[in-house]
N, C-alpha and C positions, 0 to 999 in steps of 0.2 A: 408427041407425048399427049396422053389423055390427062386432063387436070381434074382430079377428084380430092384434092388435099384440103379444100376449104370452100366456103360459100361467098368469098369476096375476092376471087381471083380476077374477075373481069371488071370493066369500068362501070357502066351503068346501063339500065334498060334503054333501048332506042327511043322510047317515048320521053324519058327523062332527058336524054341527050338532045332530042329535038326541041324540047321546051327551053333548055339552057341556050341552045343556038338561036332560037327565035327571039329570046329576050336579051341576047348578049349585049347589044348596043343601047339598051334602054338605061337611062340614068335614074337612079333611085337613092333615097337616103340610106345610110349605113346601119349596121348593127341590128338588122332585123326589123327596122321601122319602115317597112315598105309594103306595098299592096300585095306582093306575092306571098309574103309571110302571113299577112292577115287573111288572105284567101285560103291558104293551106290550113291555118288554125280553124277557120270556120268549117272547112270540110272535115277535119278531124273531130271537132265538137259534134258535128252532125252524125258522124260514123259511130261515135261512142254514146250518143244520146245524152250528152252532158253539156248543156249550153253555158254552164258556169265554169267549165274547165279552164285553167290557166296553163298556157302552153309556151314552151321555150325550145328553140332549136340550138343544139350544141353540136360540136364538130365530130366527136367520136365516142365510143363506148366507155373506155377507161376514164376519160375526162368527165363523162356524164355520171358514172358511178361515183367517182370521187366528189364531184361537185354537189350532187344530190345528198349524199351521205354527210358530207362536211357541213352543208348549209342547214340541215335539219337537226343535227346533233349538237348538244352542249359539249364543252371541252372535256367533261368527265364521262361522256358516253362512248360506248362502243356499238358495233353493229353485229347482230347475230346472223350467222350464215352456216350452211352446210359445210362440212370439212372439205367437200369437193367443189364448193361454190367458186365462181369466177373471181370474186373479190378476195377470196382466201388463197387462191392458188396461182392464177395466171395474170395478175395485174401488178406484178413486181413490187408489191408492198405499197401501192398507191394510196390505199386507205390509211394504212399506218403512217405513211409519209405526211398525211394531212392531220395527224394527231389522234386518230381513232383506232382502237384495237378491233380486230375482227375476232369476235367470240365464236368459236366453232362448236357445232353440235354434229353428231353423226349424220352422215348422208346415206340414205337408203335408195340405191339406184339414182343417186343424185338429189334425192328429195329429203326435206325435213319432215320428221314424223310429228304431227301436232301434239301427241301425248308427251313426247320427249321434250318438245319446246316448252310446254307448260311446266313439266317437272323441273327443267333447268331454271325457269323463272321463279318457281316456288322455292327451290333450294337456294337461289341467290338471295332472295329477300328474307329467308329464314336464317341465313348465316349471320351471326352476331358481328362478323367482321366485314359485312357487305360494304360499309362505308370506306373500306380500304381496298375495294375491288373496282374494276371498271364497270360502270353501270350499263346494263343492256338497254340501249335507247332506241333501237330500231330492229326490225327483222327484214332481211334481204333474201329474196329467192329469185330464181330466173325461170322464165317460161318461154320455151322448154328449158330443161336443165342442161348442164354441161354434158350429160349422157344422152341427150335427146329425149328424155322421158318427160311425162306430163303430169302435173297435178290435176286431180279431178276437181270439179266444182265443189264437191263436198269437202275435200281436203283444204282448198283455199278458204272456204267459209269457216272451217274450224280454226285455221291459222289466223284469219282476220278477227274472229271472235276473241281469241287469246290476246291479240294485239290491242283490241278495244278495251278489254278488261284491264290491261296493264298500261293503257294510255300511251302506247308507242306505235309509230307508223309502220305499215307494211309497204315495202318498196319492191316492186316487181321489175326486174331487168328483162326487157323485151328485145334484146339484140336480134333474136331470131323469131320474133313474135308471130310473123306471118306463117312461118313453117309450123309452129306449134298449134296455132288456131286451125290451120288447114287439116291437121291430123286429129284434132279434138272431136270428141263425140258430144260433149256436154257443155262447151264453153264458147263464148263469143267475145269479140272485142268490147262490146258493151258490158259484158259480165266482168271483164278485167278492170274496166273503169270503175265499176261499182265496188269491186272487192278490194282494190288497192287504194292506198292513200296517195301514192305517187307511183307512176310507172313510166316506162319510155317505149316508144315505137321505134324499133331499129330500122335504119335506112342503109347503113354501111353494108350489111350482109344481105339486104333484100332490095337490090335494084338501084340504089343510089350510089353516086361516086363516094359520098361520105355523108355523115350526119345522122343525128338521132333527135327525136321529138319527145321532150319530157312533158308529162301531163300531170298536173296537180288537180285532184278531183274533189277535194273537200274544203275548198276555200282556205287552204293551209299552206299557201306559198310562203316560203321564208322571206323575211324582210330584205330589201335591197338585193333581189335575186340577180338582176343584171350585173350589179357590182360584183357579186360573189362568182358569177359565171366568168366574168373577166379576170378576177383574181386567180382563177384556176386555169387560165389559158384556153378557155373553151368558147370564147365569144369571137365570132367571125366578123371582121369589119365589113366584108362583102356578104352580109347576112342574107341578102336576097338569094344567093346561090342555094342556100338551104330551103328557103321558102319556095323557090321555083321547083326544086326537086320534090318536096313533099306535096306540093300542089298537084304535080303530075302523078305521084304515087297514089293519091287519094281521088283521082279522077277515073270514072268508069270502073271502079273496083279493082284497079290494077294491082294494088298492094296484095290483096287476098288472092287474086288469080296467080300471081307469081308464087305465092306460098303453095297453092294447090299443084302447080306444075312441078316444083321441086320435090314435093312429097310423092307425087305419082312416079317420077323417075326413080326415087329412092326405093319405092315399093317394088318396082320391076327388078332392080338390082338385088334387093333383099330376097326376093323369091328365087332368083337365079342362084344366089349363094346357098340357100337352104337346099334347093334341088341338087346342087353339086356336092352337098355334104360338108360344106364349110361350117365351122362352129361360130355362131353369133355370140359375142361376148356379153352384150347388154341389149336385151330386147327393148325396142322403142318403135314408135310409129312415125317418126319425123324424118327430116332430111339427112340425119347423120346415122351412119351404119358402123358399128364396131364389130370387127371380125378378128378371130384368132387365126393367124397364119404361121405356117412353118417358116423358119428363118431362111432355109435354102430356097423356098419358093419366092420369098420376097426379093431375093437377088435377081430372079427372072422378071418378076412383076415390075420392079423399079426401073427396068429398062424401057418400059412402055407406058407406065402409069405413075403419075405423081399422086401419092396418097399421104395421109397424115400419120405420123408416129403417135401412138397414144401411151402405151406402157409395155414394159416387159412382162410376159405371161409366165414363162419358165425359161430354162436354159436353151430350149430349142424352138420356142414359139414367141411371137410378138403380137400384141393387140394393135391393129391399125384402124384408122378412121377413114371411111369413104364418105365424102360429103357431096351431095348434089346442091344445086342452087337454081335460082330463077333463069340462069343462062345455060343450064345443062341441056344438051340437044339429044334427040332420040338417036342420032347417029353415034354419038359418043357412048351412050348407054349400050347400044348394040355392039360396039367395038369392045367395050369392057366385058360384056357377056362372053364374047368369043375368047378373049384372053383368059377369063376365069375357067 
């Protein structure tokens, strides 16, 4: 079988595994208070050109989203997200479980329109009954979006300006950050750090066994953050396992190189699909490809390729997702092209 269903099917990049093996028998303090975590933090600070950044390593994406949102909001606040946003759709109500409503606004190719965001906030505070409503206390976006699309720098600046005006933080979910930045024309990791109040660098989907690095960039870390991370089940006793991994990811530009590799593989597949006359459902430049397939062809495809179901298109067609990753090989890309 060819595996194109997601970008976390494999274990970790060989350089990450080598680092874990090399340090396996070293004794360290627990809970991230070790030299590997400190080294990784310093490398991340250097990469984002933000020496004052406060960084925490958490175990997974859902725990990270829930912990960040819950720790930064008051109990009367909700978080604004696109209707297609990950926290609104694919996190099993984890945000609501922590006591915060996800306030959805329309998603346009997965993105929030700054004008609609502003109008939503204007309407909320103009409503005489606003005290009886959940307060919009944060804006959540993902980069890239769930449809693999990208915000431009101009769009992020517009959203950030609105957040500043209303004194609410902008949180950027970077579960696939390397893939988004590899495909971006006008945005860097340093830009993300400047534009966001808090963001995270995804490891689980980009070469790590597990783990995400949360970065607070504006001296705005919530109080007792370690306590709050532990309350949400996201604090690893063997925290050095996260530090070792991110230290390797941010050595010799490995993180960004993995992103470029996945995007290059996706572009090859995307070009083949277009040349063969397949219908692309959602245009995007990243490592996720959404294609409309005839249901009877899927029966044949599924015997050789593991892909991701996305949504029903009509009675005879389905939208599927083909995802490349840091681990995708040229051989598997060529094999998929032949099947297509």
